[in-house]
N, CA, C, O and the ligand as a Tripos MOL2 file, in Angstrom:
@<TRIPOS>MOLECULE
protein
  249   247    63     0     0
PROTEIN
NO_CHARGES

@<TRIPOS>ATOM
      1 N         -25.8830   88.5170   -7.0980 N.3       1 MET1
      2 CA        -25.2720   88.5320   -8.4150 C.3       1 MET1
      3 C         -26.2850   88.0820   -9.4710 C.2       1 MET1
      4 O         -27.2650   87.4060   -9.1600 O.2       1 MET1
      5 N         -26.0360   88.4620  -10.7000 N.am      2 ILE2
      6 CA        -26.9040   88.0640  -11.8060 C.3       2 ILE2
      7 C         -26.3340   86.7990  -12.4330 C.2       2 ILE2
      8 O         -25.1470   86.7350  -12.7520 O.2       2 ILE2
      9 N         -27.1840   85.7980  -12.6070 N.am      3 GLY3
     10 CA        -26.7040   84.5500  -13.1750 C.3       3 GLY3
     11 C         -27.8640   83.6640  -13.5770 C.2       3 GLY3
     12 O         -28.9750   84.1260  -13.8390 O.2       3 GLY3
     13 N         -27.5640   82.3570  -13.6160 N.am      4 ARG4
     14 CA        -28.5710   81.3870  -14.0290 C.3       4 ARG4
     15 C         -29.0420   80.6330  -12.7890 C.2       4 ARG4
     16 O         -28.2370   80.1080  -12.0190 O.2       4 ARG4
     17 N         -30.3600   80.5900  -12.6110 N.am      5 CYS5
     18 CA        -30.9370   79.8570  -11.4870 C.3       5 CYS5
     19 C         -30.7970   78.3590  -11.7490 C.2       5 CYS5
     20 O         -31.2070   77.8600  -12.7970 O.2       5 CYS5
     21 N         -30.2120   77.6490  -10.7810 N.am      6 GLU6
     22 CA        -30.0010   76.2080  -10.9550 C.3       6 GLU6
     23 C         -31.2480   75.4010  -10.6130 C.2       6 GLU6
     24 O         -31.2570   74.1810  -10.7790 O.2       6 GLU6
     25 N         -32.2900   76.0600  -10.1440 N.am      7 SER7
     26 CA        -33.5260   75.3410   -9.8300 C.3       7 SER7
     27 C         -34.4830   75.3870  -11.0150 C.2       7 SER7
     28 O         -34.9560   74.3460  -11.4710 O.2       7 SER7
     29 N         -34.7710   76.5880  -11.5180 N.am      8 CYS8
     30 CA        -35.7300   76.7080  -12.6220 C.3       8 CYS8
     31 C         -35.0300   76.9410  -13.9570 C.2       8 CYS8
     32 O         -35.6600   76.8200  -15.0080 O.2       8 CYS8
     33 N         -33.7360   77.2740  -13.9370 N.am      9 GLY9
     34 CA        -32.9790   77.3990  -15.1750 C.3       9 GLY9
     35 C         -33.1080   78.7370  -15.8750 C.2       9 GLY9
     36 O         -32.6360   78.8880  -17.0020 O.2       9 GLY9
     37 N         -33.7420   79.7200  -15.2280 N.am     10 ARG10
     38 CA        -33.8900   81.0200  -15.8680 C.3      10 ARG10
     39 C         -32.5650   81.7790  -15.8600 C.2      10 ARG10
     40 O         -31.8310   81.7680  -14.8730 O.2      10 ARG10
     41 N         -32.2800   82.4310  -16.9730 N.am     11 ASP11
     42 CA        -31.0720   83.2480  -17.0760 C.3      11 ASP11
     43 C         -31.3610   84.6750  -16.6270 C.2      11 ASP11
     44 O         -32.5120   85.0900  -16.4940 O.2      11 ASP11
     45 N         -30.2850   85.4050  -16.3990 N.am     12 ASP12
     46 CA        -30.3830   86.8350  -16.0830 C.3      12 ASP12
     47 C         -31.2540   87.1100  -14.8670 C.2      12 ASP12
     48 O         -32.0140   88.0770  -14.8310 O.2      12 ASP12
     49 N         -31.1270   86.2360  -13.8720 N.am     13 GLU13
     50 CA        -31.8520   86.4440  -12.6240 C.3      13 GLU13
     51 C         -30.8670   86.8520  -11.5380 C.2      13 GLU13
     52 O         -29.6850   86.5110  -11.5870 O.2      13 GLU13
     53 N         -31.3770   87.5870  -10.5590 N.am     14 GLU14
     54 CA        -30.5940   87.8540   -9.3620 C.3      14 GLU14
     55 C         -30.5970   86.5710   -8.5360 C.2      14 GLU14
     56 O         -31.6270   86.2090   -7.9670 O.2      14 GLU14
     57 N         -29.4570   85.8760   -8.4610 N.am     15 VAL15
     58 CA        -29.4140   84.5940   -7.7720 C.3      15 VAL15
     59 C         -28.5670   84.6720   -6.5060 C.2      15 VAL15
     60 O         -27.7100   85.5440   -6.3600 O.2      15 VAL15
     61 N         -28.8270   83.7470   -5.6090 N.am     16 MET16
     62 CA        -28.1720   83.6890   -4.3130 C.3      16 MET16
     63 C         -27.8720   82.2380   -3.9880 C.2      16 MET16
     64 O         -28.6430   81.3480   -4.3470 O.2      16 MET16
     65 N         -26.7530   81.9910   -3.3080 N.am     17 ALA17
     66 CA        -26.3990   80.6140   -2.9280 C.3      17 ALA17
     67 C         -27.3020   80.1410   -1.8000 C.2      17 ALA17
     68 O         -27.4500   80.8120   -0.7790 O.2      17 ALA17
     69 N         -27.8980   78.9830   -1.9990 N.am     18 VAL18
     70 CA        -28.7190   78.3530   -0.9610 C.3      18 VAL18
     71 C         -28.3800   76.8630   -0.9100 C.2      18 VAL18
     72 O         -27.8250   76.3120   -1.8610 O.2      18 VAL18
     73 N         -28.7130   76.2260    0.1890 N.am     19 ARG19
     74 CA        -28.5890   74.7700    0.2510 C.3      19 ARG19
     75 C         -29.9690   74.1740    0.0030 C.2      19 ARG19
     76 O         -30.9160   74.4520    0.7400 O.2      19 ARG19
     77 N         -30.0740   73.3690   -1.0190 N.am     20 ARG20
     78 CA        -31.3530   72.7480   -1.3600 C.3      20 ARG20
     79 C         -31.7590   71.7590   -0.2680 C.2      20 ARG20
     80 O         -30.9220   71.0190    0.2480 O.2      20 ARG20
     81 N         -33.0400   71.7510    0.0770 N.am     21 LEU21
     82 CA        -33.5560   70.7760    1.0290 C.3      21 LEU21
     83 C         -34.5400   69.8630    0.3110 C.2      21 LEU21
     84 O         -35.3800   70.3190   -0.4650 O.2      21 LEU21
     85 N         -34.4220   68.5730    0.5830 N.am     22 TYR22
     86 CA        -35.3650   67.6080    0.0310 C.3      22 TYR22
     87 C         -36.3330   67.2220    1.1460 C.2      22 TYR22
     88 O         -35.9660   66.5000    2.0730 O.2      22 TYR22
     89 N         -37.5350   67.6930    1.0540 N.am     23 VAL23
     90 CA        -38.5190   67.4740    2.1020 C.3      23 VAL23
     91 C         -39.4410   66.3250    1.7050 C.2      23 VAL23
     92 O         -40.0730   66.3540    0.6490 O.2      23 VAL23
     93 N         -39.5090   65.3060    2.5760 N.am     24 THR24
     94 CA        -40.4540   64.2100    2.3870 C.3      24 THR24
     95 C         -41.5940   64.4030    3.3750 C.2      24 THR24
     96 O         -41.3810   64.3300    4.5850 O.2      24 THR24
     97 N         -42.7940   64.6460    2.8800 N.am     25 PRO25
     98 CA        -43.9070   64.8680    3.8040 C.3      25 PRO25
     99 C         -44.2330   63.6050    4.5860 C.2      25 PRO25
    100 O         -44.0220   62.4870    4.1150 O.2      25 PRO25
    101 N         -44.7430   63.8070    5.7700 N.am     26 GLU26
    102 CA        -45.1580   62.6860    6.5890 C.3      26 GLU26
    103 C         -46.3190   61.9710    5.9140 C.2      26 GLU26
    104 O         -47.2170   62.6040    5.3590 O.2      26 GLU26
    105 N         -46.2890   60.6340    5.9700 N.am     27 ALA27
    106 CA        -47.3810   59.8350    5.4220 C.3      27 ALA27
    107 C         -47.8330   58.8340    6.4670 C.2      27 ALA27
    108 O         -47.2350   58.7320    7.5380 O.2      27 ALA27
    109 N         -48.8930   58.0930    6.1560 N.am     28 TRP28
    110 CA        -49.4440   57.1870    7.1730 C.3      28 TRP28
    111 C         -48.4450   56.1120    7.5800 C.2      28 TRP28
    112 O         -48.4900   55.6250    8.7100 O.2      28 TRP28
    113 N         -47.5340   55.7310    6.6680 N.am     29 ASP29
    114 CA        -46.6000   54.6540    6.9850 C.3      29 ASP29
    115 C         -45.1620   55.1190    7.1210 C.2      29 ASP29
    116 O         -44.2930   54.3220    7.4750 O.2      29 ASP29
    117 N         -44.8880   56.3930    6.8470 N.am     30 THR30
    118 CA        -43.5120   56.8700    6.9480 C.3      30 THR30
    119 C         -43.4750   58.2340    7.6380 C.2      30 THR30
    120 O         -44.3160   59.0930    7.3730 O.2      30 THR30
    121 N         -42.5110   58.4260    8.5100 N.am     31 PRO31
    122 CA        -42.3570   59.7460    9.1220 C.3      31 PRO31
    123 C         -41.7850   60.7450    8.1230 C.2      31 PRO31
    124 O         -41.0700   60.3590    7.1990 O.2      31 PRO31
    125 N         -42.0890   61.9970    8.2980 N.am     32 GLY32
    126 CA        -41.5210   63.0210    7.4300 C.3      32 GLY32
    127 C         -40.0500   63.1990    7.7200 C.2      32 GLY32
    128 O         -39.5800   62.9170    8.8220 O.2      32 GLY32
    129 N         -39.3240   63.6710    6.7170 N.am     33 LYS33
    130 CA        -37.9020   63.9370    6.9300 C.3      33 LYS33
    131 C         -37.4360   65.0350    5.9850 C.2      33 LYS33
    132 O         -38.0730   65.3390    4.9760 O.2      33 LYS33
    133 N         -36.3000   65.6150    6.3520 N.am     34 VAL34
    134 CA        -35.6820   66.6510    5.5300 C.3      34 VAL34
    135 C         -34.2390   66.2580    5.2880 C.2      34 VAL34
    136 O         -33.4830   66.0500    6.2370 O.2      34 VAL34
    137 N         -33.8480   66.1550    4.0220 N.am     35 GLU35
    138 CA        -32.4670   65.8490    3.6850 C.3      35 GLU35
    139 C         -31.8240   67.0670    3.0500 C.2      35 GLU35
    140 O         -32.4700   67.8170    2.3170 O.2      35 GLU35
    141 N         -30.5420   67.2550    3.3400 N.am     36 ARG36
    142 CA        -29.8190   68.4030    2.8030 C.3      36 ARG36
    143 C         -29.1830   68.0510    1.4710 C.2      36 ARG36
    144 O         -28.5300   67.0160    1.3360 O.2      36 ARG36
    145 N         -29.3750   68.9100    0.4970 N.am     37 GLY37
    146 CA        -28.7880   68.6910   -0.8170 C.3      37 GLY37
    147 C         -27.5730   69.5660   -1.0330 C.2      37 GLY37
    148 O         -26.9240   70.0080   -0.0840 O.2      37 GLY37
    149 N         -27.2800   69.8060   -2.2850 N.am     38 ASP38
    150 CA        -26.1050   70.5900   -2.6350 C.3      38 ASP38
    151 C         -26.3950   72.0840   -2.5410 C.2      38 ASP38
    152 O         -27.5450   72.5160   -2.4570 O.2      38 ASP38
    153 N         -25.3240   72.8480   -2.5570 N.am     39 ILE39
    154 CA        -25.4550   74.3010   -2.6140 C.3      39 ILE39
    155 C         -25.6590   74.7090   -4.0680 C.2      39 ILE39
    156 O         -24.8920   74.3180   -4.9480 O.2      39 ILE39
    157 N         -26.6930   75.4940   -4.3080 N.am     40 GLU40
    158 CA        -27.0330   75.9120   -5.6650 C.3      40 GLU40
    159 C         -27.3140   77.4090   -5.6690 C.2      40 GLU40
    160 O         -27.5030   78.0310   -4.6240 O.2      40 GLU40
    161 N         -27.3350   77.9670   -6.8730 N.am     41 GLN41
    162 CA        -27.6830   79.3830   -7.0460 C.3      41 GLN41
    163 C         -29.1590   79.4550   -7.4280 C.2      41 GLN41
    164 O         -29.5680   78.9010   -8.4480 O.2      41 GLN41
    165 N         -29.9480   80.1330   -6.6140 N.am     42 TRP42
    166 CA        -31.3950   80.1930   -6.8460 C.3      42 TRP42
    167 C         -31.8540   81.6290   -7.0230 C.2      42 TRP42
    168 O         -31.3180   82.5540   -6.4140 O.2      42 TRP42
    169 N         -32.8670   81.7920   -7.8780 N.am     43 CYS43
    170 CA        -33.4840   83.1060   -8.0590 C.3      43 CYS43
    171 C         -34.4890   83.3750   -6.9390 C.2      43 CYS43
    172 O         -34.7790   82.5050   -6.1180 O.2      43 CYS43
    173 N         -35.0020   84.5810   -6.9290 N.am     44 PHE44
    174 CA        -35.9260   84.9970   -5.8720 C.3      44 PHE44
    175 C         -37.1840   84.1370   -5.8490 C.2      44 PHE44
    176 O         -37.6560   83.7590   -4.7770 O.2      44 PHE44
    177 N         -37.7280   83.8270   -7.0170 N.am     45 VAL45
    178 CA        -38.9730   83.0600   -7.0870 C.3      45 VAL45
    179 C         -38.7860   81.6770   -6.4670 C.2      45 VAL45
    180 O         -39.6280   81.2190   -5.6950 O.2      45 VAL45
    181 N         -37.6770   81.0140   -6.8090 N.am     46 CYS46
    182 CA        -37.4270   79.6850   -6.2590 C.3      46 CYS46
    183 C         -37.1770   79.7500   -4.7610 C.2      46 CYS46
    184 O         -37.5830   78.8540   -4.0210 O.2      46 CYS46
    185 N         -36.5010   80.8170   -4.3070 N.am     47 ARG47
    186 CA        -36.2720   80.9560   -2.8670 C.3      47 ARG47
    187 C         -37.5790   81.1960   -2.1400 C.2      47 ARG47
    188 O         -37.6880   80.9090   -0.9480 O.2      47 ARG47
    189 N         -38.5800   81.7240   -2.8490 N.am     48 THR48
    190 CA        -39.8850   81.9430   -2.2400 C.3      48 THR48
    191 C         -40.6900   80.6480   -2.1850 C.2      48 THR48
    192 O         -41.4290   80.4120   -1.2300 O.2      48 THR48
    193 N         -40.5460   79.8120   -3.2090 N.am     49 HIS49
    194 CA        -41.4550   78.6710   -3.3610 C.3      49 HIS49
    195 C         -40.9200   77.3490   -2.8420 C.2      49 HIS49
    196 O         -41.7070   76.4750   -2.4780 O.2      49 HIS49
    197 N         -39.6000   77.1750   -2.7950 N.am     50 TYR50
    198 CA        -39.0630   75.8530   -2.4860 C.3      50 TYR50
    199 C         -38.2510   75.8680   -1.1990 C.2      50 TYR50
    200 O         -37.6310   76.8760   -0.8580 O.2      50 TYR50
    201 N         -38.2590   74.7290   -0.4770 N.am     51 PRO51
    202 CA        -37.5190   74.6670    0.7850 C.3      51 PRO51
    203 C         -36.0120   74.7420    0.5610 C.2      51 PRO51
    204 O         -35.4670   74.0840   -0.3260 O.2      51 PRO51
    205 N         -35.3650   75.5380    1.3630 N.am     52 HIS52
    206 CA        -33.9150   75.6650    1.2720 C.3      52 HIS52
    207 C         -33.4020   76.1920    2.6090 C.2      52 HIS52
    208 O         -34.1790   76.5750    3.4840 O.2      52 HIS52
    209 N         -32.0830   76.2020    2.7480 N.am     53 ASP53
    210 CA        -31.4860   76.6530    3.9950 C.3      53 ASP53
    211 C         -30.2570   77.4890    3.6670 C.2      53 ASP53
    212 O         -29.8030   77.5380    2.5230 O.2      53 ASP53
    213 N         -29.7400   78.1320    4.6770 N.am     54 ASP54
    214 CA        -28.5180   78.9030    4.5070 C.3      54 ASP54
    215 C         -27.3930   77.9530    4.1120 C.2      54 ASP54
    216 O         -27.2460   76.9000    4.7330 O.2      54 ASP54
    217 N         -26.5960   78.2890    3.1010 N.am     55 PRO55
    218 CA        -25.5460   77.3760    2.6540 C.3      55 PRO55
    219 C         -24.4720   77.1440    3.6980 C.2      55 PRO55
    220 O         -23.7240   76.1720    3.6000 O.2      55 PRO55
    221 N         -24.3770   77.9990    4.6810 N.am     56 GLY56
    222 CA        -23.3400   77.8560    5.6820 C.3      56 GLY56
    223 C         -23.6860   76.8770    6.7930 C.2      56 GLY56
    224 O         -22.8130   76.4940    7.5720 O.2      56 GLY56
    225 N         -24.9490   76.4660    6.8790 N.am     57 THR57
    226 CA        -25.3420   75.5720    7.9620 C.3      57 THR57
    227 C         -24.8940   74.1440    7.6710 C.2      57 THR57
    228 O         -24.7360   73.7680    6.5100 O.2      57 THR57
    229 N         -24.6920   73.3550    8.7070 N.am     58 THR58
    230 CA        -24.2180   71.9860    8.5480 C.3      58 THR58
    231 C         -25.1460   71.0350    9.2780 C.2      58 THR58
    232 O         -26.0600   71.4580    9.9850 O.2      58 THR58
    233 N         -24.8980   69.7400    9.0970 N.am     59 ASP59
    234 CA        -25.6960   68.7300    9.7720 C.3      59 ASP59
    235 C         -25.4300   68.7000   11.2800 C.2      59 ASP59
    236 O         -26.1820   68.0950   12.0430 O.2      59 ASP59
    237 N         -24.3590   69.3560   11.6890 N.am     60 ALA60
    238 CA        -24.0090   69.3500   13.1080 C.3      60 ALA60
    239 C         -25.0710   70.0490   13.9560 C.2      60 ALA60
    240 O         -25.0690   69.9190   15.1800 O.2      60 ALA60
    241 N         -25.9530   70.7690   13.3280 N.am     61 GLY61
    242 CA        -27.0270   71.4190   14.0710 C.3      61 GLY61
    243 C         -26.7050   72.8620   14.3470 C.2      61 GLY61
    244 O         -25.5690   73.3040   14.1740 O.2      61 GLY61
    245 N         -27.7130   73.5990   14.7800 N.am     62 SER62
    246 CA        -27.5110   75.0160   15.0030 C.3      62 SER62
    247 C         -27.7920   75.3780   16.4360 C.2      62 SER62
    248 O         -27.6730   76.5440   16.8130 O.2      62 SER62
    249 ZN        -35.3650   79.9110  -10.0910 Zn       63 ZN63
@<TRIPOS>BOND
     1     1     2 1
     2     2     3 1
     3     3     4 2
     4     3     5 am
     5     5     6 1
     6     6     7 1
     7     7     8 2
     8     7     9 am
     9     9    10 1
    10    10    11 1
    11    11    12 2
    12    11    13 am
    13    13    14 1
    14    14    15 1
    15    15    16 2
    16    15    17 am
    17    17    18 1
    18    18    19 1
    19    19    20 2
    20    19    21 am
    21    21    22 1
    22    22    23 1
    23    23    24 2
    24    23    25 am
    25    25    26 1
    26    26    27 1
    27    27    28 2
    28    27    29 am
    29    29    30 1
    30    30    31 1
    31    31    32 2
    32    31    33 am
    33    33    34 1
    34    34    35 1
    35    35    36 2
    36    35    37 am
    37    37    38 1
    38    38    39 1
    39    39    40 2
    40    39    41 am
    41    41    42 1
    42    42    43 1
    43    43    44 2
    44    43    45 am
    45    45    46 1
    46    46    47 1
    47    47    48 2
    48    47    49 am
    49    49    50 1
    50    50    51 1
    51    51    52 2
    52    51    53 am
    53    53    54 1
    54    54    55 1
    55    55    56 2
    56    55    57 am
    57    57    58 1
    58    58    59 1
    59    59    60 2
    60    59    61 am
    61    61    62 1
    62    62    63 1
    63    63    64 2
    64    63    65 am
    65    65    66 1
    66    66    67 1
    67    67    68 2
    68    67    69 am
    69    69    70 1
    70    70    71 1
    71    71    72 2
    72    71    73 am
    73    73    74 1
    74    74    75 1
    75    75    76 2
    76    75    77 am
    77    77    78 1
    78    78    79 1
    79    79    80 2
    80    79    81 am
    81    81    82 1
    82    82    83 1
    83    83    84 2
    84    83    85 am
    85    85    86 1
    86    86    87 1
    87    87    88 2
    88    87    89 am
    89    89    90 1
    90    90    91 1
    91    91    92 2
    92    91    93 am
    93    93    94 1
    94    94    95 1
    95    95    96 2
    96    95    97 am
    97    97    98 1
    98    98    99 1
    99    99   100 2
   100    99   101 am
   101   101   102 1
   102   102   103 1
   103   103   104 2
   104   103   105 am
   105   105   106 1
   106   106   107 1
   107   107   108 2
   108   107   109 am
   109   109   110 1
   110   110   111 1
   111   111   112 2
   112   111   113 am
   113   113   114 1
   114   114   115 1
   115   115   116 2
   116   115   117 am
   117   117   118 1
   118   118   119 1
   119   119   120 2
   120   119   121 am
   121   121   122 1
   122   122   123 1
   123   123   124 2
   124   123   125 am
   125   125   126 1
   126   126   127 1
   127   127   128 2
   128   127   129 am
   129   129   130 1
   130   130   131 1
   131   131   132 2
   132   131   133 am
   133   133   134 1
   134   134   135 1
   135   135   136 2
   136   135   137 am
   137   137   138 1
   138   138   139 1
   139   139   140 2
   140   139   141 am
   141   141   142 1
   142   142   143 1
   143   143   144 2
   144   143   145 am
   145   145   146 1
   146   146   147 1
   147   147   148 2
   148   147   149 am
   149   149   150 1
   150   150   151 1
   151   151   152 2
   152   151   153 am
   153   153   154 1
   154   154   155 1
   155   155   156 2
   156   155   157 am
   157   157   158 1
   158   158   159 1
   159   159   160 2
   160   159   161 am
   161   161   162 1
   162   162   163 1
   163   163   164 2
   164   163   165 am
   165   165   166 1
   166   166   167 1
   167   167   168 2
   168   167   169 am
   169   169   170 1
   170   170   171 1
   171   171   172 2
   172   171   173 am
   173   173   174 1
   174   174   175 1
   175   175   176 2
   176   175   177 am
   177   177   178 1
   178   178   179 1
   179   179   180 2
   180   179   181 am
   181   181   182 1
   182   182   183 1
   183   183   184 2
   184   183   185 am
   185   185   186 1
   186   186   187 1
   187   187   188 2
   188   187   189 am
   189   189   190 1
   190   190   191 1
   191   191   192 2
   192   191   193 am
   193   193   194 1
   194   194   195 1
   195   195   196 2
   196   195   197 am
   197   197   198 1
   198   198   199 1
   199   199   200 2
   200   199   201 am
   201   201   202 1
   202   202   203 1
   203   203   204 2
   204   203   205 am
   205   205   206 1
   206   206   207 1
   207   207   208 2
   208   207   209 am
   209   209   210 1
   210   210   211 1
   211   211   212 2
   212   211   213 am
   213   213   214 1
   214   214   215 1
   215   215   216 2
   216   215   217 am
   217   217   218 1
   218   218   219 1
   219   219   220 2
   220   219   221 am
   221   221   222 1
   222   222   223 1
   223   223   224 2
   224   223   225 am
   225   225   226 1
   226   226   227 1
   227   227   228 2
   228   227   229 am
   229   229   230 1
   230   230   231 1
   231   231   232 2
   232   231   233 am
   233   233   234 1
   234   234   235 1
   235   235   236 2
   236   235   237 am
   237   237   238 1
   238   238   239 1
   239   239   240 2
   240   239   241 am
   241   241   242 1
   242   242   243 1
   243   243   244 2
   244   243   245 am
   245   245   246 1
   246   246   247 1
   247   247   248 2
@<TRIPOS>SUBSTRUCTURE
     1 MET1         2 RESIDUE 1 A MET
     2 ILE2         6 RESIDUE 1 A ILE
     3 GLY3        10 RESIDUE 1 A GLY
     4 ARG4        14 RESIDUE 1 A ARG
     5 CYS5        18 RESIDUE 1 A CYS
     6 GLU6        22 RESIDUE 1 A GLU
     7 SER7        26 RESIDUE 1 A SER
     8 CYS8        30 RESIDUE 1 A CYS
     9 GLY9        34 RESIDUE 1 A GLY
    10 ARG10       38 RESIDUE 1 A ARG
    11 ASP11       42 RESIDUE 1 A ASP
    12 ASP12       46 RESIDUE 1 A ASP
    13 GLU13       50 RESIDUE 1 A GLU
    14 GLU14       54 RESIDUE 1 A GLU
    15 VAL15       58 RESIDUE 1 A VAL
    16 MET16       62 RESIDUE 1 A MET
    17 ALA17       66 RESIDUE 1 A ALA
    18 VAL18       70 RESIDUE 1 A VAL
    19 ARG19       74 RESIDUE 1 A ARG
    20 ARG20       78 RESIDUE 1 A ARG
    21 LEU21       82 RESIDUE 1 A LEU
    22 TYR22       86 RESIDUE 1 A TYR
    23 VAL23       90 RESIDUE 1 A VAL
    24 THR24       94 RESIDUE 1 A THR
    25 PRO25       98 RESIDUE 1 A PRO
    26 GLU26      102 RESIDUE 1 A GLU
    27 ALA27      106 RESIDUE 1 A ALA
    28 TRP28      110 RESIDUE 1 A TRP
    29 ASP29      114 RESIDUE 1 A ASP
    30 THR30      118 RESIDUE 1 A THR
    31 PRO31      122 RESIDUE 1 A PRO
    32 GLY32      126 RESIDUE 1 A GLY
    33 LYS33      130 RESIDUE 1 A LYS
    34 VAL34      134 RESIDUE 1 A VAL
    35 GLU35      138 RESIDUE 1 A GLU
    36 ARG36      142 RESIDUE 1 A ARG
    37 GLY37      146 RESIDUE 1 A GLY
    38 ASP38      150 RESIDUE 1 A ASP
    39 ILE39      154 RESIDUE 1 A ILE
    40 GLU40      158 RESIDUE 1 A GLU
    41 GLN41      162 RESIDUE 1 A GLN
    42 TRP42      166 RESIDUE 1 A TRP
    43 CYS43      170 RESIDUE 1 A CYS
    44 PHE44      174 RESIDUE 1 A PHE
    45 VAL45      178 RESIDUE 1 A VAL
    46 CYS46      182 RESIDUE 1 A CYS
    47 ARG47      186 RESIDUE 1 A ARG
    48 THR48      190 RESIDUE 1 A THR
    49 HIS49      194 RESIDUE 1 A HIS
    50 TYR50      198 RESIDUE 1 A TYR
    51 PRO51      202 RESIDUE 1 A PRO
    52 HIS52      206 RESIDUE 1 A HIS
    53 ASP53      210 RESIDUE 1 A ASP
    54 ASP54      214 RESIDUE 1 A ASP
    55 PRO55      218 RESIDUE 1 A PRO
    56 GLY56      222 RESIDUE 1 A GLY
    57 THR57      226 RESIDUE 1 A THR
    58 THR58      230 RESIDUE 1 A THR
    59 ASP59      234 RESIDUE 1 A ASP
    60 ALA60      238 RESIDUE 1 A ALA
    61 GLY61      242 RESIDUE 1 A GLY
    62 SER62      246 RESIDUE 1 A SER
    63 ZN63       249 GROUP 0 **** ****
């Protein structure tokens, strides 16, 4: 659908529902982790550049 991307804020983009992922890279004193965020509408560019997952997936695992 055409709408507003909730990641970059561009209007009139072809957007798709994704679940935002918050990725913390591994560091010398902390292990890396991935946290699940909210479901948002993202444009193609953001889906290419930023970590995300299928909105239907849950923490229960796949
Ligand atoms: Zn975007």
